[in-house]
C-alpha positions, 0 to 999 in steps of 0.5 A, spaced: 285 876 502 292 878 503 292 879 510 290 872 511 296 870 507 301 875 509 302 871 516 304 864 513 309 867 508 313 868 515 313 860 515 313 858 508 308 852 507 309 847 502 305 847 495 301 841 497 299 843 504 296 850 501 293 846 495 289 841 501 287 848 504 284 850 498 281 844 497 278 844 504 276 851 503 272 849 497 269 843 500 266 847 506 263 853 501 260 848 497 257 844 503 261 838 502 264 838 509 262 841 516 265 846 520 267 842 525 270 837 520 274 842 516 277 845 522 279 838 524 282 837 517 285 844 517 288 843 524 291 837 522 295 839 516 297 846 520 299 842 526 307 842 525 306 849 523 303 852 528 308 852 534 312 856 529 307 861 528 306 862 535 313 863 536 313 869 532 313 876 535 306 880 535 310 886 533 313 882 527 306 879 525 303 886 525 309 888 520 308 882 516 301 884 515 304 890 510 310 888 507 315 893 504 314 894 496 320 889 495 316 883 498 310 885 495 313 885 488 316 878 490 310 876 493 306 878 487 310 874 482 310 868 486 303 868 487 299 871 482 298 866 476 293 867 470 287 862 472 283 859 467 277 862 464 273 856 467 276 856 474 272 859 480 274 865 484 272 863 491 273 870 493 266 872 491 260 869 491 256 874 486 256 872 479 257 879 477 264 879 482 266 873 479 265 876 471 268 883 473 274 879 477 275 875 471 276 881 466 281 884 471 285 878 471 285 877 464 288 884 463 293 883 468 296 877 464 296 881 458 300 887 461 304 882 466 305 888 471 301 889 478 294 891 478 294 899 480 291 899 487 289 904 492 290 903 500 288 908 505 292 910 511 289 909 517 292 917 519 288 919 514 281 918 518 279 921 524 279 916 529 282 909 530 276 907 534 272 907 527 275 901 524 276 894 525 281 889 525 283 886 518 278 881 515 280 874 516 273 871 513 274 865 508 272 867 501 267 861 501 263 865 507 256 868 505 258 875 505 264 873 500 271 876 501 269 883 503 266 884 510 263 889 513 267 893 518 265 893 525 267 898 531 274 896 534 273 899 542 280 898 544 286 902 542 291 900 537 296 899 542 293 894 546 299 889 546 297 882 542 291 880 546 287 884 541 291 881 535 291 874 537 284 873 535 286 876 528 292 871 528 287 865 530 282 867 524 288 868 519 291 861 521 284 858 519 284 862 512 286 858 506 292 859 502 288 862 496 290 869 498 289 875 494 295 878 491 291 885 490 292 887 497 299 885 497 301 889 492 299 896 495 304 901 495 304 909 495 308 914 491 315 915 492 317 908 494 314 909 501 310 903 503 303 903 507 306 900 513 311 906 514 305 911 513 300 907 517 305 907 523 303 904 529 296 904 527 297 899 521 295 893 525 288 897 527 286 898 520 287 895 513 283 899 507 280 894 503 283 894 496 279 897 490 281 896 483 280 903 479 278 899 473 272 895 476 265 896 474 261 901 478 256 896 480 262 893 485 264 899 487 257 900 489 257 894 492 263 895 496 261 901 499 255 898 501 259 892 505 263 897 508 257 900 512 256 896 518 250 891 518 248 893 525 250 898 531 255 896 536 251 892 542 251 899 546 247 902 541 242 897 541 241 898 549 241 905 548 235 904 543 231 900 547 232 904 553 229 910 549 224 906 546 221 903 553 222 911 556 218 914 551 211 916 553 206 917 548 204 924 548 196 925 548 193 928 541 191 935 543 185 934 539 182 928 543 175 928 546 176 930 553 170 929 558 167 936 560 161 935 565 161 935 572 162 930 577 157 925 578 153 924 584 152 916 587 145 913 584 141 911 590 136 906 588 129 906 591 128 903 598 126 896 599 118 896 601 117 898 608 111 894 611 112 887 607 112 881 611 118 879 609 120 872 611 126 871 616 130 866 611 128 862 604 128 856 608 123 858 612 119 860 606 121 853 603 118 849 609 112 854 609 110 852 602 112 845 603 107 844 608 102 849 606 102 848 599 104 841 598 101 840 591 103 847 588 107 846 582 114 848 583 118 846 577 117 842 571 122 839 567 122 838 559 125 832 555 128 833 548 122 833 545 119 838 549 114 834 553 114 835 561 117 829 564 116 831 571 113 836 575 116 837 582 111 840 587 113 844 593 111 838 598 116 834 594 121 839 594 121 840 602 121 832 603 126 830 598 131 836 601 129 834 608 131 827 606 138 829 603 140 834 609 139 828 614 143 823 610 148 828 609 149 829 617 148 822 619 149 817 614 156 819 612 161 817 616 169 816 616 172 812 621 166 813 626 166 820 625 161 824 621 164 826 614 161 832 614 160 838 618 156 844 618 160 849 614 163 844 609 163 845 601 159 840 597 160 840 589 153 839 585 155 835 579 148 835 575 147 836 567 143 842 564 137 837 562 136 835 570 133 841 574 129 838 578 135 833 582 139 840 582 134 843 586 133 838 591 141 837 592 141 845 593 136 846 598 138 839 601 145 842 602 142 849 605 138 845 610 144 841 612 148 848 613 153 845 608 155 850 602 153 848 595 158 849 590 155 848 583 160 846 577 159 843 570 159 835 569 166 834 567 167 830 560 174 828 560 179 826 565 184 831 562 179 837 560 182 844 561 176 847 563 175 842 568 182 842 571 181 850 573 174 847 576 179 842 580 183 848 582 176 851 585 174 845 589 181 844 592 181 851 594 174 850 597 176 843 601 170 839 597 171 832 599 164 830 597 160 830 590 153 830 589 150 827 583 145 822 580 145 815 578 144 817 570 149 822 571 154 818 574 154 812 569 156 817 564 162 819 567 169 817 565 170 810 570 177 808 572 178 800 572 175 799 579 169 801 576 169 807 580 169 815 577 176 816 575 180 821 578 180 827 574 186 831 572 187 837 577 182 835 582 182 833 589 180 826 592 172 826 591 167 821 594 161 821 590 154 820 593 148 818 588 141 822 591 136 818 587 130 817 592 133 809 594 139 812 596 137 816 601 135 815 608 128 817 611 129 821 617 125 820 624 118 824 624 121 828 630 128 830 626 128 838 624 134 842 621 137 847 625 138 852 619 131 856 619 134 864 619 138 868 615 145 868 617 152 871 616 155 864 614 156 862 606 150 860 603 153 858 596 159 859 592 158 860 585 164 859 580 167 865 575 171 864 569 176 869 568 179 871 561 185 868 563 182 861 564 182 861 572 176 859 576 175 863 582 169 862 587 164 868 589 161 867 596 154 869 597 152 869 604 144 867 607 143 874 608 145 877 601 141 871 598 135 873 602 136 880 600 137 879 593 131 875 592 127 881 596 130 886 591 128 882 584 121 880 587 120 888 588 124 890 582 120 885 577 113 885 581 113 877 582 107 875 585 105 868 588 103 862 583 106 866 577 109 862 571 116 863 569 119 860 563 127 859 564 131 858 558 138 859 562 142 855 566 139 853 572 146 853 576 149 860 575 147 867 574 140 869 572 138 862 571 139 860 579 137 867 581 130 867 578 129 860 577 131 857 583 131 862 588 126 867 587 121 863 585 121 859 591 120 866 595 114 867 591 111 860 590 112 861 583 111 855 577 118 855 573 118 851 566 125 849 565 127 849 558 133 845 556 138 847 552 138 841 548 131 842 546 133 849 544 138 846 539 132 841 536 127 847 536 129 854 537 121 856 538 120 851 544 120 856 549 115 861 546 111 855 545 111 853 553 110 861 554 104 860 550 101 853 553 103 855 560 100 862 559 107 864 562 107 871 565 115 872 565 120 869 561 128 869 562 132 868 556 138 871 552 139 875 546 141 868 542 135 865 544 131 871 541 135 870 534 134 863 534 127 864 534 127 869 529 130 864 524 125 858 526 118 862 526 116 862 519 110 858 519 108 858 526 102 862 526 099 859 532 103 862 538 101 868 542 105 872 547 100 876 549 100 873 556 107 876 558 108 882 562 116 881 562 121 878 557 127 879 562 133 879 557 139 877 561 145 879 557 142 886 555 148 889 557 152 886 551 152 890 545 149 886 540 142 884 544 139 891 542 138 888 535 136 882 537 130 886 542 128 890 536 128 885 531 124 880 535 119 886 537 118 887 530 116 880 528 112 878 534 109 885 536 103 882 531 102 876 536 101 879 542 108 882 545 108 889 547 114 893 546 114 895 554 115 887 556 122 887 553 126 888 560 134 888 559 138 887 565 145 887 567 149 883 572 156 880 574 158 874 578 161 879 584 155 884 584 149 879 582 143 883 579 146 890 577 140 893 574 134 891 570 129 895 566 121 895 569 115 895 565 111 902 566 106 899 571 112 898 576 114 905 575 119 904 570 121 910 566 120 909 558 126 905 555 131 909 552 137 908 546 144 912 545 147 913 539 154 914 541 161 916 537 166 910 537 171 915 537 169 918 543 168 911 546 175 909 545 177 915 549 172 914 555 168 919 553 161 920 551 159 924 545 152 923 542 152 922 534 147 920 529 145 913 527 147 914 519 154 914 521 158 907 521 162 909 526 157 910 531 155 904 537 147 904 539 146 901 546 140 900 550 139 902 557 139 896 562 134 899 566 135 902 574 138 900 580 136 894 584 131 897 590 136 898 596 143 899 592 147 905 591 151 905 584 157 910 582 162 909 576 169 910 577 175 911 573 178 905 570 185 906 572 188 908 578 185 910 585 177 910 584 175 916 583 168 918 581 167 919 574 164 925 570 157 925 567 160 924 560 165 919 562 166 912 561 168 908 567 167 902 571 160 901 575 160 900 582 155 897 587 154 898 594 148 893 597 146 888 601 145 883 596 152 882 592 157 877 593 162 878 599 168 875 597 172 870 592 173 864 597 180 864 600 183 870 596 184 875 601 188 879 596 183 880 590 177 880 594 179 887 598 181 890 591 174 888 588 169 887 594 171 893 599 173 899 594 171 905 596 170 911 591 172 918 593 171 925 590 176 929 586 178 931 593 179 925 596 173 924 600 169 918 600 162 918 598 160 913 603 161 909 609 159 903 606 164 899 601 162 898 594 163 892 589 166 893 583 162 890 577 167 889 571 161 893 567 164 899 563 158 904 562 155 910 565 149 913 568 144 916 563 137 920 563 132 918 568 137 915 572 138 909 567 144 905 567 148 904 560 153 898 559 158 899 553 163 893 555 166 889 560 173 890 563 175 883 562 175 885 554 178 891 555 184 892 550 188 898 550 191 900 544 196 906 545 192 911 549 185 908 546 180 903 549 177 898 545 173 892 547 173 885 545 165 885 544 167 889 538 169 883 535 163 879 537 159 884 534 162 885 528 162 877 526 155 877 527 154 883 523 157 880 517 154 873 518 150 872 511 143 872 514 138 877 513 138 880 520 142 886 521 146 887 528 147 895 529 153 896 533 160 896 530 
């Protein structure tokens, strides 16, 4: 504290000024005054003395910091007065400090001699750079009167530009200077200033009483150490941390197999009279089999509310196409022209009107963009859909009268403008709102073209929404491949529990079904929540040959099947599990088979499949009568999978993952597995990578996004030597897996859910599977 008081000795302050300064500092330490108020009042008190201080030569100020012994003795006799026992020593915030210093002061009062002190000379240390300027903090600060030394980067002889900040901080201090540091002297009568020489202003040692307790000495030593490294050390540490590369574990498993070869699916059937387009098939069934059932819709009670025939589907779609092309005008100009995109906004409970709208757009050579019904004006999810609609240039939305009434309305009564959506016109396509076409009017679209047929939206893990374009040629090829893989035939009944607007629900329940004149029974999601057994009951009542479900539907059925003894699944020849690639689907399949095998369900009927928005259907398991190999399961080491390596383990261990195959590649498709990072090199046979598909039945692009389109839809896998494996590009599926025995495809995760910790890989599906595994119910999910 002496170093704060010494400069004030050059300009004597009146006693009342010093008392006012002490009171101000006490108020600041107690929190009764703000820092700004303290500085304002202090500056007012010292206003008349500051010019005098500023006029003192810096060298004199440095000398006054360490006065001669005679001056020190005088200062001690003048300033040191015994304090009452109840007075507070503001130099120390700790009670231990206070108690020790009070005792030392009491002893000093009795002896009436200066306390022995010891001042370290700066010359006894190795370098000036290791020291700091004198501590000029007030005694009321959090760290007390002893401050941690910090490094001084400038030399001690660098003029008063380095001492001015110290002097400024000295002026800010109080008059309650410590007499202990002002009485420092060396044996022989030589002053510390004399010994320190020119470095006296660079470092002043902290006075340490030889009679203070060991606790104070220990605390003093602790406070001497710097609280944090200098700024340059921060940068060095951070740089080293960033440049540090984690070394691989020498004991980690590594792939040991040979390089895989491209898996070729079976060729499309030769000699089968495939139609020229899906619309030509629709016209054929609509005119030759007008009364054949096409689609049956159910209400929330499970009753059939309407059955759409192929004749009605053809006539209504034709009427809608004529209305879209001829009855919608803007400034005497047609509102739409071939190739324009149109939004389809239909609830999950109305598959009939959605099917009419979808085929009506195809007949009018328009591109349907199915989306979800927006719930609120500022829904975050619909905002991303609005970005998709804007990028697609959508200006018209098709819906039903009932759906439009449920949409948010503006004050004018019209449908409100949703946040992030482009301006839209809304067209209700119920029968009374459509114009009947002339008898001689026929649509132009009758063959499979290279143009875009429809756009299916995809939501990424970041929440952004993109549109995958599917051409007319790809649409037809995909329907043909599914027909051959699933063995669909005319007049078969399919029970569909999935969303009919996208993914497998659209591919099987709306498109492929028309190609084969099938009858689809659509089970709405609202009915499944009320009666999870409804789809099984419909399979039994309609004698359905195929069913399209997810593992959640099988799981719910298990929870609700008690007491239901009059159901039979013997009519099923294929139970397609659309999310068979998920790690928890195997448990649903096994448990469902254990319960319903006694009710006619055969093990070979369960057919899991894998798909992605970009590659559409990747693989599907087929029954033995369709030439499919026996189903297989793989028990894999989780430790090996975290390093991207396939290691077979035993099922008794807890650290294993049991996965089922998702069948073989679609007819006409080539499949390979490439490394996840870097160039698309082929993986080894015991290595996990991203599955890629080359086929005429995949998506072709992200609409309007040429950059990411090239990296996803135009991948060229290469061998270890850099040779392309094919002259046709491959499409990345976003699925992680490998090719197993019998050319069966296994999926262990998704690229969107990949989490890399260090050099090990984990998947978000692990979290879902774990949550399902610990759910308090008598249902065991194998997996994580």
